[in-house]
C-alpha positions in Angstrom: 32.1 -25.0 57.2 32.1 -23.5 53.8 35.5 -22.0 52.6 36.1 -18.3 51.2 37.0 -18.3 47.4 40.5 -17.9 46.7 40.2 -14.5 45.4 39.6 -13.6 49.3 35.6 -12.5 48.7 32.8 -14.2 50.2 31.6 -18.3 49.2 28.6 -17.8 47.4 26.8 -19.4 51.0 28.7 -16.3 52.7 26.6 -14.2 50.2 23.5 -15.7 50.4 23.4 -15.5 54.1 24.3 -11.9 53.9 21.8 -11.1 51.5 18.9 -13.2 53.4 20.3 -11.6 56.3 19.7 -8.0 55.5 16.5 -9.5 53.2 15.0 -10.3 57.3 16.4 -7.0 58.4 14.4 -5.1 55.7 11.2 -6.9 55.8 11.4 -6.5 59.7 11.8 -2.9 59.8 8.9 -2.7 57.6 6.6 -5.1 59.4 7.1 -2.5 62.0 8.7 -4.9 64.0 11.3 -2.9 66.8 14.6 -4.1 66.7 16.9 -2.8 69.9 18.4 0.2 69.0 21.8 -0.6 70.8 25.1 -2.4 70.3 26.5 -3.2 66.9 23.1 -4.9 65.8 21.4 -1.8 66.6 23.8 0.8 64.6 23.4 -1.9 61.7 19.8 -1.7 61.6 19.5 1.9 62.1 22.1 2.2 59.4 19.7 0.0 57.0 16.5 1.7 57.9 17.7 5.3 56.7 19.4 3.8 53.5 16.2 1.7 52.8 14.0 5.3 53.3 16.2 6.6 51.1 15.3 4.6 48.1 12.2 5.8 45.9 9.2 4.0 46.6 7.2 4.4 43.1 7.4 1.7 40.6 6.9 2.7 37.6 5.7 0.3 35.3 6.2 0.5 31.8 2.9 -1.3 29.5 3.6 -4.5 28.5 4.9 -5.5 25.2 2.6 -7.5 22.9 2.4 -8.6 19.5 1.1 -6.1 16.7 -1.3 -7.2 14.1 -1.0 -5.6 10.5 -3.9 -5.8 8.6 -4.9 -5.3 5.1 -7.5 -2.7 4.0 -9.9 -5.0 4.5 -8.8 -5.9 7.6 -7.8 -9.7 6.4 -4.3 -10.1 8.6 -1.1 -9.4 6.9 1.4 -10.7 9.3 2.2 -10.4 12.9 4.9 -8.9 14.8 6.4 -8.7 18.0 9.2 -8.0 20.2 7.3 -9.7 22.7 4.7 -12.6 21.8 2.3 -11.5 24.1 -1.6 -11.3 24.7 -2.6 -9.7 27.9 -6.1 -11.0 29.4 -7.9 -10.4 32.4 -7.8 -12.8 35.5 -11.3 -13.7 34.9 -9.6 -15.1 31.4 -7.2 -17.3 33.2 -7.7 -20.8 34.1 -8.4 -21.0 37.9 -6.0 -24.1 37.8 -2.9 -21.8 36.1 -3.4 -19.4 38.7 -3.8 -22.2 41.8 -0.8 -23.9 40.2 1.3 -20.7 40.0 1.0 -20.0 43.4 1.2 -23.5 44.9 4.7 -23.4 43.2 5.8 -19.9 43.7 4.9 -18.5 46.7 1.8 -20.8 48.4 1.4 -18.2 51.2 0.9 -15.6 48.7 -2.6 -14.7 50.2 -1.3 -15.1 53.9 1.8 -13.0 53.8 2.4 -8.8 52.9 4.7 -8.1 50.4 7.4 -9.6 52.3 7.1 -13.7 53.7 9.0 -13.3 56.8 8.5 -16.6 57.6 9.4 -18.1 53.9 13.0 -16.3 54.6 13.6 -17.9 57.4 12.7 -21.0 56.1 15.1 -20.5 53.3 17.8 -19.1 55.3 18.0 -22.2 57.4 17.7 -25.0 54.5 20.4 -22.7 52.6 22.3 -22.9 55.7 22.0 -26.7 56.3 22.9 -27.8 52.6 25.6 -25.4 52.3 24.3 -23.8 49.1 21.4 -21.5 48.3 18.8 -24.4 47.2 15.8 -22.2 47.8 14.9 -18.9 47.4 12.4 -16.4 49.0 11.2 -14.3 46.9 7.4 -13.7 46.9 5.3 -13.7 43.9 5.0 -9.7 43.9 8.5 -9.7 44.5 9.0 -11.4 41.5 6.6 -9.3 39.4 8.6 -6.2 40.4 12.0 -8.0 39.0 9.7 -8.8 35.9 8.9 -5.0 35.6 12.3 -4.3 35.8 13.0 -6.7 33.3 10.9 -5.5 30.8 11.7 -2.1 31.1 15.0 -3.1 30.0 13.5 -4.2 26.7 16.1 -6.0 24.3 19.1 -4.1 25.6 21.4 -6.7 27.3 23.0 -4.3 29.4 19.9 -3.2 31.1 18.6 -6.8 31.1 21.8 -7.7 33.0 21.4 -4.9 35.9 17.8 -5.8 36.2 18.8 -8.9 37.3 22.0 -9.1 39.3 21.9 -10.6 42.3 23.1 -8.0 44.8 21.6 -6.8 48.0 21.2 -3.2 46.5 18.6 -4.7 43.9 16.9 -7.0 46.3 16.3 -4.2 49.1 15.2 -1.7 46.4 12.5 -5.1 45.4 11.4 -5.4 49.0 10.7 -1.6 49.2 8.7 -1.2 45.8 6.9 -4.9 46.9 5.5 -3.3 49.7 4.4 -0.2 47.5 2.3 -2.7 44.8 1.1 -4.5 47.4 -0.7 -1.5 49.3 -1.7 -0.4 45.6 -2.6 -3.0 43.7 -4.1 -5.9 46.4 -3.6 -10.0 45.5 -5.7 -10.4 42.6 -3.9 -7.8 40.6 -0.7 -8.8 41.2 -1.5 -12.1 40.1 -3.3 -10.8 37.2 -0.2 -8.7 36.3 2.3 -11.9 37.0 1.0 -14.2 35.0 1.1 -11.8 31.8 4.6 -10.6 32.2 6.2 -13.4 33.0 8.1 -15.3 30.6 7.4 -18.9 29.9 10.2 -20.0 27.1 9.4 -20.6 23.1 9.4 -16.8 22.9 6.2 -16.8 24.9 5.4 -13.8 27.1 2.5 -14.2 29.4 0.1 -17.1 29.9 -2.2 -16.7 27.0 0.7 -16.4 24.8 2.1 -19.6 26.3 -1.2 -21.7 26.3 -1.2 -20.8 22.8 2.1 -21.6 22.3 2.6 -25.4 23.9 -1.1 -26.3 23.7 -3.0 -24.4 20.7 -5.8 -23.0 23.2 -6.5 -20.0 25.4 -5.4 -20.0 29.0 -9.0 -19.7 30.3 -9.0 -23.7 28.8 -6.0 -25.2 30.2 -6.8 -27.8 31.9 -4.9 -29.2 35.4 -2.1 -31.0 34.1 -1.4 -28.4 31.5 -1.4 -25.5 34.0 1.0 -26.9 36.4 3.5 -27.5 33.3 3.1 -23.9 32.7 3.7 -23.2 36.0 6.8 -25.4 36.7 8.3 -23.9 33.4 8.5 -20.2 34.9 11.4 -21.2 37.2 13.9 -22.1 34.2 12.3 -22.2 30.9 15.1 -23.6 29.1 15.6 -26.3 31.4 12.0 -27.2 31.6 11.2 -26.6 28.0 8.6 -29.3 27.0 9.7 -29.1 23.6 13.1 -30.1 23.7 13.4 -31.7 26.9 10.0 -33.5 27.6 11.4 -35.8 30.3 12.7 -32.9 32.1 9.3 -31.0 32.1 7.5 -34.0 32.9 8.9 -34.2 35.8 8.7 -30.8 37.1 5.3 -30.9 36.1 4.7 -33.6 38.8 6.1 -31.7 41.2 3.9 -29.0 40.5 0.7 -31.5 40.5 2.2 -32.8 43.9 2.7 -29.4 45.3 -0.9 -28.4 44.9 -2.0 -31.6 46.3 -0.3 -30.6 49.3 -1.4 -27.0 50.3 -4.8 -28.5 49.1 -5.9 -26.8 45.8 -6.5 -30.4 44.7 -6.9 -33.8 45.8 -3.9 -36.5 46.2 -5.9 -38.8 43.7 -6.5 -35.7 41.4 -2.6 -35.0 41.5 -2.0 -39.0 40.7 -4.4 -39.1 37.6 -2.6 -35.9 36.1 0.7 -37.2 36.6 0.0 -40.3 34.6 -1.3 -38.0 31.8 0.5 -37.6 29.0 2.1 -33.7 28.4 -0.4 -33.4 25.4 1.6 -30.8 23.5 0.1 -29.1 20.5 2.8 -26.5 19.8 2.0 -23.5 17.8 5.7 -22.7 16.2 6.2 -19.1 17.0 4.9 -16.8 14.0 6.7 -13.4 14.0 7.5 -10.9 11.5 7.1 -9.9 8.3 8.3 -13.5 7.0 4.9 -14.6 8.3 3.3 -12.1 6.0 0.6 -13.8 3.5 -0.1 -12.9 -0.5 3.5 -12.0 -1.0 3.0 -9.1 1.2 6.1 -9.3 3.5 8.1 -6.9 1.7 5.3 -4.1 1.9 5.0 -5.3 5.9 8.9 -4.2 5.9 7.7 -1.1 4.0 5.4 -0.2 6.7 7.7 -1.0 9.9 9.9 1.4 8.2 7.4 4.2 7.9 6.7 4.0 11.5 10.1 4.0 12.7 10.6 7.0 10.1 7.5 9.3 10.5 7.5 11.9 12.9 4.2 11.5 13.8 4.9 8.1 16.0 7.4 10.2 17.9 10.0 13.0 18.0 13.0 10.7 17.8 13.7 7.3 16.1 14.1 5.8 19.6 10.9 7.2 21.0 9.5 5.7 17.6 11.3 2.1 18.2 10.0 1.8 21.9 6.3 1.9 20.5 6.8 -0.4 18.1 8.6 -2.8 20.2 5.9 -2.3 22.9 3.5 -3.6 20.3 -0.2 -3.8 21.0 -0.6 -2.1 17.7 -3.4 -2.8 15.2 -2.2 -1.2 12.0 -4.7 -1.3 9.2 -3.2 -0.9 6.0 -3.8 0.6 2.8 -2.9 -2.9 0.7 -5.7 -4.2 -1.3 -6.2 -7.9 -1.2 -7.1 -8.2 -4.7 -4.8 -6.3 -6.0 -2.1 -7.8 -4.2 -2.8 -11.4 -5.1 -2.8 -9.9 -8.6 0.4 -8.9 -8.3 2.1 -11.4 -6.8 0.1 -14.2 -9.5 1.6 -11.9 -12.7 5.2 -11.9 -11.1 5.1 -15.3 -10.8 3.6 -15.9 -13.9 6.4 -14.1 -16.0 9.6 -14.0 -13.9 10.6 -17.2 -12.1 12.5 -17.0 -8.3 15.5 -19.0 -9.8 15.6 -16.3 -12.6 19.1 -14.7 -13.2 17.3 -11.3 -13.1 14.2 -10.2 -11.1 11.3 -8.2 -11.2 9.4 -5.3 -8.5 6.1 -4.3 -8.9 4.0 -1.7 -7.4 0.4 -0.2 -7.5 -0.8 3.0 -6.0 -4.3 4.3 -6.4 -4.3 8.0 -8.3 -5.6 11.1 -5.9 -5.0 9.4 -2.7 -1.7 7.8 -2.4 -2.3 4.7 -1.6 -0.5 1.5 -2.1 -2.5 -0.9 -2.8 -0.2 -3.8 -4.2 3.4 -4.3 -3.8 5.7 -7.1 -4.3 8.6 -8.6 -6.0 10.2 -12.2 -7.2 13.0 -12.7 -4.9 11.3 -14.2 -1.7 11.0 -12.9 1.5 13.7 -14.1 4.0 17.0 -14.3 5.0 18.2 -17.7 3.7 20.5 -16.4 1.1 21.4 -19.8 -0.3 17.3 -20.2 -0.8 17.5 -16.6 -3.0 15.5 -15.0 -0.1 16.4 -11.0 0.6 14.9 -8.9 3.0 16.2 -6.0 0.1 12.8 -4.1 -0.8 13.2 -3.7 -4.7 10.3 -1.3 -5.1 11.2 1.3 -2.5 14.2 3.9 -1.7 17.1 3.2 0.0 16.3 5.0 3.5 13.3 2.9 3.7 14.5 -0.7 3.3 15.4 -0.4 -0.3 18.6 -0.3 -2.4 20.3 2.2 -4.7 17.3 2.3 -7.5 17.3 1.7 -11.2 17.4 4.1 -14.0 14.1 4.1 -15.4 15.2 4.5 -19.1 12.4 6.3 -21.2 9.7 6.2 -18.8 11.0 9.8 -17.6 10.3 10.8 -21.0 6.7 11.8 -19.6 8.0 14.1 -17.2 10.0 15.9 -20.0 7.0 15.9 -22.3 4.8 17.8 -19.1 7.7 20.0 -18.1 7.7 21.1 -21.6 3.8 21.8 -22.4 3.6 23.4 -18.9 6.1 25.9 -20.0 4.0 26.8 -23.3 5.8 23.9 -25.5 2.7 22.8 -28.2 2.3 19.2 -28.2 2.8 19.3 -31.8 6.5 20.7 -31.5 8.5 18.9 -34.1 12.4 18.4 -34.1 14.6 16.9 -36.6 15.8 13.9 -34.7 18.2 12.9 -36.2 19.3 8.9 -35.2 22.8 10.2 -34.3 23.6 13.6 -32.8 25.6 15.6 -30.2 24.0 16.9 -26.8 23.0 20.8 -27.9 25.2 22.8 -25.8 24.9 24.7 -23.9 21.4 24.3 -22.0 20.1 25.9 -19.3 20.1 24.9 -16.0 18.9 25.8 -12.7 20.1 29.1 -10.5 21.4 30.6 -13.8 24.0 27.9 -14.4 24.7 26.1 -18.2 25.7 22.7 -19.0 28.3 22.7 -21.5 29.0 20.0 -24.1 32.8 20.1 -23.4 33.4 16.5 -24.6 31.4 16.2 -27.8 29.4 13.7 -26.0 26.2 11.9 -28.3 23.5 10.2 -28.5 21.7 7.7 -30.6 18.0 6.2 -31.3 17.7 2.8 -31.0 17.6 1.8 -34.5 19.4 3.5 -37.7 16.0 4.4 -39.3 14.7 6.0 -36.7 15.0 9.6 -38.3 13.2 12.3 -37.9 11.4 14.9 -38.3 9.1 13.7 -35.6 6.3 15.7 -33.5 5.6 14.8 -29.8 2.9 12.1 -30.8 5.0 10.3 -32.5 8.5 10.6 -30.5 6.5 9.5 -27.7 4.9 6.4 -29.2 8.3 5.6 -30.6 10.5 6.6 -27.8 12.8 8.4 -30.0 16.0 9.8 -27.9 16.7 12.7 -29.8 13.2 14.0 -30.1 13.5 14.5 -26.7 17.1 15.8 -25.7 16.3 18.5 -28.3 13.0 19.1 -26.3 14.9 19.4 -23.4 17.7 21.7 -24.7 14.9 24.0 -25.6 12.9 24.3 -22.7 16.3 23.9 -20.1 16.6 21.4 -17.3 15.6 23.6 -14.6 11.6 22.9 -15.8 12.1 19.5 -15.8 13.7 18.8 -12.2 11.5 21.0 -10.9 8.5 19.0 -12.6 10.0 15.9 -11.4 10.2 17.2 -8.1 6.3 18.6 -7.9 5.8 14.5 -9.0 7.8 13.2 -6.0 10.6 11.3 -8.3 13.6 11.7 -6.3 16.7 9.5 -6.4 16.5 6.3 -4.3 19.3 7.1 -2.7 18.5 10.4 -1.4 20.6 12.6 -3.7 19.3 15.2 -5.8 18.7 14.9 -9.3 21.6 15.9 -11.9 21.5 19.1 -13.7 21.9 17.1 -17.2 20.2 17.1 -20.4 20.8 13.0 -20.4 18.3 13.0 -17.7 15.6 13.3 -20.3 16.6 9.7 -20.9 15.9 8.3 -17.5 19.9 8.1 -16.1 18.5 8.9 -12.6 18.2 5.8 -10.3 14.7 5.9 -8.7 12.5 2.8 -7.4 9.1 1.7 -8.7 7.1 3.1 -6.1 8.2 6.8 -7.1 7.5 6.0 -10.5 4.1 4.7 -9.7 3.6 7.5 -7.5 4.4 9.9 -10.3 2.4 8.4 -13.3 -0.6 8.4 -10.9 -0.3 12.7 -11.5 -1.0 12.1 -14.9 -4.0 9.5 -13.8 -5.6 12.0 -11.0 -5.4 15.1 -13.5 -2.2 17.0 -12.2 -2.7 15.8 -8.7 0.6 14.5 -6.9 -0.2 12.6 -3.8 2.5 11.3 -1.6 2.8 7.4 -1.1 0.9 6.1 2.2 0.8 2.6 3.4 -1.2 3.4 6.9 -5.0 3.8 7.3 -5.3 3.7 10.6 -3.8 2.7 14.2 -5.1 1.2 17.6 -3.1 0.6 20.3 -3.9 -1.2 23.1 -1.9 -0.8 26.6 -2.9 -3.0 29.3 -6.6 -3.8 29.0 -7.2 -0.4 27.0 -7.1 0.8 23.6 -6.6 4.3 21.9 -6.1 5.4 18.2 -2.6 6.8 17.0 -2.3 9.6 14.6 -1.0 8.0 11.4 0.3 9.8 8.4 -1.9 11.3 5.8 -1.3 11.9 2.2 -0.5 15.0 0.9 -1.5 16.0 -2.5 -0.7 19.2 -4.5 -1.1 20.5 -8.2 1.5 19.3 -9.9 0.7 20.5 -13.6 -2.7 21.8 -15.1 -5.4 19.3 -16.0 -4.8 20.1 -19.6 -1.2 18.7 -19.4 -1.8 16.1 -17.7 -4.9 15.0 -20.0 -2.5 15.6 -22.8 0.1 13.6 -21.6 -2.6 10.5 -21.0 -3.6 11.4 -25.0 0.5 10.3 -25.8 0.7 7.8 -23.5 -2.0 6.2 -24.8 -0.7 6.2 -28.0 1.8 4.2 -26.8 0.0 1.1 -25.4 -2.4 1.2 -28.4 0.2 1.7 -31.2 3.0 2.4 -30.2 6.0 0.5 -28.0 4.1 -0.7 -24.9 1.4 -2.5 -27.1 2.1 -5.8 -25.2 1.0 -3.9 -22.2 -2.4 -2.8 -23.2 -5.9 -3.5 -21.3 -9.0 -5.2 -23.3 -11.3 -4.4 -21.2 -10.5 -0.4 -20.1 -8.7 2.2 -21.3 -4.8 2.4 -20.7 -1.8 4.5 -20.8 1.6 3.7 -20.3 5.5 4.0 -21.2 8.4 1.6 -21.9 12.0 1.9 -20.7 15.1 0.2 -21.3 18.2 1.1 -20.0 21.6 1.1 -21.9 23.3 -2.0 -22.0 19.8 -3.8 -21.0 20.5 -4.2 -16.9 17.1 -2.8 -16.7 13.6 -2.6 -18.5 10.2 -0.9 -17.4 6.5 -0.7 -17.8 5.2 2.6 -16.0 1.3 2.9 -16.8 -2.4 3.7 -15.1 -6.1 3.9 -16.1 -8.2 6.3 -14.5 -8.4 4.2 -11.4 -4.8 2.8 -11.0 -1.0 3.4 -11.4 1.5 0.8 -11.7 4.8 0.1 -12.0 7.3 -2.8 -13.0 10.7 -2.7 -12.9 13.0 -6.2 -14.2 16.5 -6.6 -14.1 19.7 -7.5 -12.1 19.3 -5.7 -8.7 23.7 -6.2 -8.3 23.5 -4.3 -11.6 25.6 -7.4 -13.3 23.9 -9.6 -15.9 22.7 -7.5 -18.9 19.4 -8.7 -20.4 20.7 -10.2 -23.8 20.7 -13.6 -24.6 18.7 -14.6 -21.4 15.4 -17.0 -20.5 13.4 -15.2 -17.9 10.2 -16.7 -16.6 10.9 -19.9 -19.1 11.0 -17.7 -22.3 14.3 -17.4 -23.9 14.9 -13.5 -25.2 17.8 -12.4 -27.7 17.1 -8.8 -26.1 14.9 -7.6 -23.3 12.5 -4.6 -23.8 10.1 -2.5 -21.7 7.2 -3.9 -23.5 8.1 -7.2 -24.0 9.1 -8.6 -20.2 7.7 -5.9 -17.9 4.9 -5.1 -20.2 3.0 -8.4 -19.8 3.6 -8.6 -16.2 1.8 -4.8 -15.8 -1.1 -5.9 -18.0 -1.6 -9.0 -16.2 -1.5 -7.4 -12.6 -3.5 -4.4 -13.5 -6.5 -6.4 -15.3 -6.7 -8.5 -12.1 -6.0 -5.8 -9.6 -9.1 -3.9 -11.6 -11.6 -6.9 -12.0 -14.8 -6.0 -11.1 -14.4 -2.4 -10.7 -15.5 0.5 -12.7 -14.5 1.4 -16.1 -13.2 4.8 -16.2 -12.8 6.9 -18.9 -9.5 9.2 -19.7 -10.0 12.9 -20.2 -8.0 13.2 -23.7 -7.2 16.4 -26.0 -7.3 16.8 -29.8 -3.4 16.4 -30.4 -3.0 17.0 -34.1 -0.9 15.8 -36.7 2.3 18.0 -37.7 2.2 19.1 -41.0 5.2 17.5 -41.6 4.0 14.2 -42.6 6.1 13.0 -45.8 7.7 10.4 -44.5 6.5 6.9 -43.0 8.1 5.7 -39.9 8.7 1.9 -38.8 6.9 0.8 -35.3 9.6 0.2 -32.6 10.0 -2.2 -29.9 10.9 -0.4 -27.4 12.7 3.0 -27.1 12.8 4.0 -30.4 13.6 0.4 -31.7 12.2 -0.8 -34.9 12.9 -3.7 -36.9 12.8 -3.4 -40.8 10.2 -0.7 -41.0 8.8 0.2 -44.1 9.9 3.6 -45.5 7.7 4.1 -48.8 6.5 7.5 -49.5 3.4 6.3 -51.2 2.7 2.7 -49.9 4.9 0.7 -52.1 6.2 -2.4 -51.5 9.3 -1.5 -49.1 7.1 -2.6 -45.9 9.0 -6.1 -46.3 7.7 -9.3 -44.8 9.0 -8.5 -41.2 8.3 -5.3 -39.0 7.1 -2.5 -41.1 3.8 -2.2 -43.7 3.9 0.4 -46.3 2.7 3.6 -45.7 0.7 5.5 -48.2 -0.8 9.2 -49.3 -3.7 8.2 -47.5 -2.4 5.7 -45.1 -2.5 2.9 -47.6 -6.2 3.9 -48.7 -4.9 3.8 -52.2 -2.2 1.9 -53.2 -1.6 0.8 -49.8 0.9 -1.9 -50.9 1.0 -5.5 -51.1 3.5 -6.3 -48.8 2.4 -8.1 -46.0 4.1 -5.5 -43.4 4.8 -8.5 -40.7 4.3 -9.0 -37.3 4.2 -5.0 -36.0 2.5 -3.3 -39.2 3.7 -0.6 -40.6 2.9 3.5 -40.3 0.4 5.3 -42.3 -0.3 9.0 -42.6 -3.2 10.9 -41.8 -5.8 8.0 -41.5 -5.4 4.4 -41.0 -4.9 2.4 -43.8 -7.9 0.7 -46.1 -5.6 -1.2 -48.5 -3.3 -4.3 -47.6 -1.1 -1.9 -44.8 0.1 -4.9 -43.3 -1.3 -7.4 -40.6 0.2 -5.9 -37.7 -0.6 -2.4 -37.3 -1.0 -1.9 -40.7 -1.1 1.6 -42.1 -2.3 2.8 -38.7 -1.0 5.7 -37.4 -1.8 7.0 -33.8 
């Protein structure tokens, strides 16, 4: 006789006997079998009945967790995500062999008994008593289904899963009572259907459809007898009978199932023998779960969609509520991602920045007037293998949406200052002395009636010593003159700028407020590419800012039924007048035509944009737009450690990286591909006259006001040199335009485009 454990408790065999005894008692009571109400047995039975009756009788069946499909705007699959890889199918779409195999091996008397198989309980009790161990269970398919419901409800919480599967008499008694309810309400066929859809088959496959696809790459309705037997055999112990990792053990178990099918008359012995001799015939489809499976480099966008779902209250009041729906799955999420734009983003990134480069790039495209995100990508691949350079950090978005702390936008912030000034009544012809170097003006009005004061005598300078004013807004924007924009913000105050930024959706990537300091005009506040793309889309849509959106629609499937879910909508509001927006477009059109962003200009359609390079060249930007699309490109070291000086990016060496030289071409190529075949729309430009003070010829800058050896001849003389700045001229080189070549970039003339030898680059042209 089995002994007690050394701790004084019951041995496993005694526990099993006790459990089975109570199971017999409960089963007998529920079956209406009268037991003697006298003596110790009668009292025990009476107590068990009362306890049993006190148990709740309603089984709350949670919707089965299924896979979620994330689609692009045209319905193509981006990725499949799930906490449970499951596709619920009706019984008619499950092979009859599969139905028979699972019944034969798990509960051969399924169609003959009620929720509790008393004959099976007695048989198991007898066999276990003779063997001295628990060698056979007595749970029916209905009871197993109830247990699986508990496990499904527990989700991925290990504590709840342990509670749902713990071997206690209380849990088994509860199972018994709920099994009775299920039998009465559902009937045998529905129970079998539910069981086959909820059961775990190993290899991350839940339900027979996912299992059939995983092991045989076919639908459950097409399973042959030996395949059905293999799947049915896995259920008892998915790890032990895993055919992928232990083919021999899985084969033995499959043959046991086949033999049992023959014994109960589902198939003939000859059929069973033939099936036993067949190979397993596996055609394994590896699990494809999560954003790592995304196509066209859309892993980061896929992850952004998940973050939107988990953070937006439209999907549930609390994060826990939203996570429950997400984990439950069964969603078909149609997104705003345009496959043409996305492919163009990734191709341009691939062409210009290598995954192995010391720095990275991130790019985002949005649609003006709708806020739709149509493209999002980066050079660092999506994944968790750090050694391979993979990351799940989305460099395009804010910290709370899966991104980092953001990056200083540099001079790409200047158009926001210009917009605030224009909106407040400052004319676009406003001119400032704009010296090469100056102290920050002080005091400068800030929000709340406060003033910013330059107590420490902080200074700023332009990129190049030849960059000396006076400049008007058109010139200062094209050449990205720092001192002009600091003088401008000191005149209008800081508050109008931060208020304009807020209207345009510009906020710090870490969630903090914009700082009240004049240096904000130079782009010292960290932001994300998505933020900047959406902000510039405001200019493209003539002053209307629309919050970015990634989701078009969601259909949720629960069982065999589907319903539509509400999704977040873009909120559009007027950030500035049409005249102000059109004026900014006019200014920024000059940047890509004759200013620091010429390498970003599009040949086939009008475009506008702004370059940006931060102090010490930790980051470089180009943000621009057409009337159709707006996009932002950032290049830099996400860790803010590698300065972009003496660096090779995409196989091209750079002494210094400028916004026009690296981000600009990325922007040009990605936008060209995204817009190919799309209508060519025009800007609504305004006439911005040149200021009266035009007695100085300015050299052209590479970026942020940088100019190399620009010509400064008052009368269009030979001072332009052979490098980067041609001669000017009283009428832009019409007379005595100079004989110097003007170099690569050409010089700047006055008033009218040069007609003489104003230079091979821009020549004497001035926009």
